[in-house]
C-alpha positions in Angstrom: 118.1 110.9 109.0 117.4 114.1 110.1 117.2 116.7 107.3 116.9 113.8 104.9 114.9 114.1 101.6 112.2 111.7 101.0 109.9 111.6 98.0 107.0 109.6 98.0 104.5 108.6 95.4 100.5 108.3 96.3 101.0 109.3 99.5 97.6 111.6 99.2 95.7 109.0 100.9 95.9 105.6 102.7 99.6 103.9 103.6 101.6 106.5 101.7 99.9 109.4 103.5 100.6 107.2 106.6 103.8 106.9 106.0 104.4 110.4 104.8 103.0 111.2 108.2 105.6 109.1 110.3 108.4 110.2 108.1 107.9 114.1 108.6 107.1 113.2 112.6 110.9 112.3 112.3 112.1 115.4 110.8 112.3 114.4 107.2 111.5 116.5 104.7 108.7 114.8 102.8 107.7 115.7 99.0 104.5 114.1 98.0 103.2 113.6 94.2 100.0 113.3 93.8 97.2 113.3 90.8 94.5 114.9 92.7 95.4 118.4 93.6 92.7 119.0 96.4 93.8 115.7 97.9 97.7 117.1 97.4 97.0 120.2 98.7 95.4 118.7 101.9 98.2 116.0 102.5 101.2 118.8 102.4 99.2 120.9 104.8 98.9 117.8 106.8 102.9 117.9 107.0 103.6 121.5 108.2 106.9 122.9 107.6 108.1 119.5 106.8 105.9 119.1 103.5 106.1 119.8 99.9 103.9 118.6 96.8 104.0 118.1 93.2 101.1 117.6 91.4 101.5 114.9 88.2 99.7 112.4 86.8 101.5 109.4 87.1 100.4 107.0 84.5 100.9 109.7 81.7 104.9 109.2 81.3 105.3 113.1 80.1 104.0 113.9 83.6 106.2 111.4 85.5 109.4 112.8 83.8 108.2 116.6 84.4 107.3 115.8 88.3 111.1 114.4 88.2 112.7 117.2 86.6 110.5 119.6 89.2 111.8 117.6 92.0 115.1 117.9 90.9 115.0 121.6 90.1 113.8 122.3 93.7 115.8 119.8 95.9 119.7 119.7 96.2 119.2 115.8 97.2 116.9 112.9 97.4 117.8 110.5 100.2 114.6 107.8 99.9 112.6 107.6 97.1 109.2 105.4 98.0 107.3 104.0 94.6 103.9 103.8 96.2 101.6 104.8 93.6 99.4 102.5 92.3 95.6 101.1 91.8 93.3 98.0 90.0 91.0 98.2 87.3 88.3 95.9 87.0 87.8 96.7 83.4 90.2 97.4 81.1 91.7 100.9 80.4 94.0 103.1 78.3 96.1 105.4 79.9 96.6 108.8 78.0 99.4 107.6 76.3 97.8 104.6 74.8 98.9 102.1 77.1 97.2 99.8 79.8 96.5 101.2 82.7 97.5 99.1 85.4 100.7 98.1 83.3 101.2 102.3 83.2 100.6 103.0 86.4 101.6 100.6 88.8 105.0 99.5 86.8 106.1 101.6 84.1 106.0 105.0 86.6 108.4 103.4 89.1 110.5 102.3 86.0 110.7 105.6 84.8 110.7 107.9 87.8 113.5 106.0 89.4 115.6 106.2 86.5 115.0 110.0 85.9 115.8 110.3 89.7 118.7 107.6 89.9 121.7 109.9 89.6 120.3 112.0 92.2 120.1 109.0 94.3 123.4 108.2 93.6 124.8 111.7 94.7 122.8 111.4 97.7 124.2 108.1 98.6 123.7 106.4 100.8 120.5 106.2 99.7 117.4 104.1 99.6 114.6 102.8 97.0 111.6 101.5 98.7 109.1 99.9 96.2 105.6 99.4 97.5 104.4 95.3 95.5 102.4 93.2 97.3 102.4 89.3 98.1 99.8 89.2 95.1 102.7 88.6 93.1 103.1 85.1 94.5 100.2 84.1 91.9 101.5 86.3 88.8 103.5 85.6 86.2 104.6 88.0 83.2 102.5 87.8 79.8 105.6 88.2 77.5 103.9 88.1 74.4 100.4 90.9 75.7 101.7 92.4 79.1 98.9 94.5 78.2 96.4 91.9 78.4 94.9 92.4 74.8 93.2 88.6 74.7 92.1 88.7 77.8 91.6 91.0 80.6 90.9 90.1 84.9 91.7 92.9 87.1 93.6 90.0 89.1 95.5 89.1 86.3 96.9 92.6 85.2 97.4 93.3 89.4 99.5 90.6 90.0 101.8 91.2 86.9 102.0 94.3 88.1 103.1 93.3 91.2 105.6 90.9 89.8 107.0 93.3 87.3 107.4 95.8 90.7 109.8 92.8 92.3 111.7 91.8 89.8 112.4 95.5 88.6 113.6 95.9 92.2 115.7 92.6 92.4 117.4 94.0 88.5 117.8 97.3 89.7 119.5 96.5 93.4 121.9 94.1 91.1 122.9 97.7 89.0 123.7 99.2 92.2 125.9 97.0 93.9 128.7 99.5 95.4 127.1 103.0 94.4 125.8 103.4 98.2 122.2 103.2 96.8 120.1 100.1 98.0 116.6 99.1 96.5 113.6 96.7 98.3 110.2 96.0 97.8 107.6 95.0 100.2 104.1 93.8 101.0 101.8 96.0 103.1 99.6 93.7 104.2 95.6 94.0 103.2 95.3 97.6 104.5 91.8 99.8 105.1 92.9 101.7 101.6 91.1 103.2 98.9 92.7 101.3 96.2 90.3 100.0 93.9 87.9 102.6 94.5 88.8 105.3 92.2 87.2 105.1 88.6 85.7 101.5 89.6 82.2 102.2 90.1 80.0 99.8 92.6 82.6 97.1 92.2 85.5 99.3 93.6 83.2 100.9 96.3 82.7 96.9 97.1 86.0 96.3 97.4 86.8 99.5 99.8 84.1 97.9 101.8 85.6 94.6 102.4 88.9 96.1 103.1 87.6 98.3 105.5 86.0 95.6 107.5 88.6 92.9 107.2 91.8 95.3 106.6 94.8 96.3 108.9 95.0 100.0 110.4 97.0 102.4 107.9 99.1 102.5 110.8 100.1 98.6 110.7 99.9 99.1 106.6 102.9 101.8 106.9 104.7 99.9 109.1 107.0 98.3 106.8 107.6 101.0 104.1 108.4 103.3 107.3 111.1 100.8 108.1 112.4 100.5 104.7 112.9 104.2 104.1 114.0 105.1 108.1 115.8 101.7 110.2 119.6 101.8 110.3 119.9 98.5 111.0 118.6 97.7 107.0 121.4 100.2 105.9 123.2 98.8 103.2 120.2 95.8 102.9 119.2 95.5 99.5 117.6 93.3 96.7 115.3 91.5 99.5 111.3 91.4 100.0 109.9 92.5 103.3 106.5 92.0 104.9 104.8 93.6 108.3 106.4 90.2 109.9 110.4 90.8 108.6 112.1 89.0 105.2 110.6 86.9 103.5 111.3 85.1 99.9 109.8 86.6 96.9 108.1 84.1 94.0 111.0 81.8 93.2 110.5 82.7 89.4 111.4 86.7 90.5 114.9 85.9 91.3 115.8 84.4 87.5 118.1 87.2 86.0 117.8 86.5 82.7 113.7 86.9 83.1 114.9 90.2 84.8 116.6 91.4 82.5 113.9 90.3 79.9 111.5 92.6 81.8 114.3 95.3 81.7 114.3 95.3 78.3 110.8 95.2 77.3 109.9 98.1 80.0 112.5 100.4 78.1 110.4 99.7 74.8 107.5 100.9 76.7 109.1 104.0 77.3 107.6 106.6 75.0 110.4 109.1 73.1 113.1 107.2 74.8 116.4 109.2 74.7 
């Protein structure tokens, strides 16, 4: 995998940053997309000559497209795309595009960034797409008539739905990519000592962070599955699967419903602003 190019979102902190460290140590070129410019500079500096960064707020669709265009302009190939950025929001918030924030950041950013870079991935094949989901998806369902939860919002309802969407998108993508040399897999990293839930959530967010840092697994353990899916030669050609740090697992049975996957794909396309 020497000289391979990896693009990781949400890698200025937590699991993404640890995965970036480990993949850079394997002599892979790591490009990080981050919202906070100061944190982005620090994360890139830590990677040394193997690191680069693109500043973008992935909850804003125009920013996702700009980041993808900037990446395409800088690099001639993309070997691994790791969609990792995400958060949970205690109060219902809207993105700058007017979309419920969990849906905008945790699902739509994956959907748009991946499709923007898909031809580049195909041209770089064999290539991999790694989508960070969560075991929370097992308790999730897609609220087809109200994915933005306008009729009643709870953080876990929104989060579980978004993580189920990650798995279903991965499975739909894997079917579309059969024979292309590009694989797509989803993962649950574990309950990790990260800052997820702490951004913009006030005292409740800080409480969740304290619990995570007391009870969660280490960043090294949490990043293990991401690094494996991005790098492990034994997974060459493996696609459409769900993994945890303990190995491959069966996802929620409903996620394998092809008709539901296609319904989600069509719904996601309707959420793309200014779709060409």
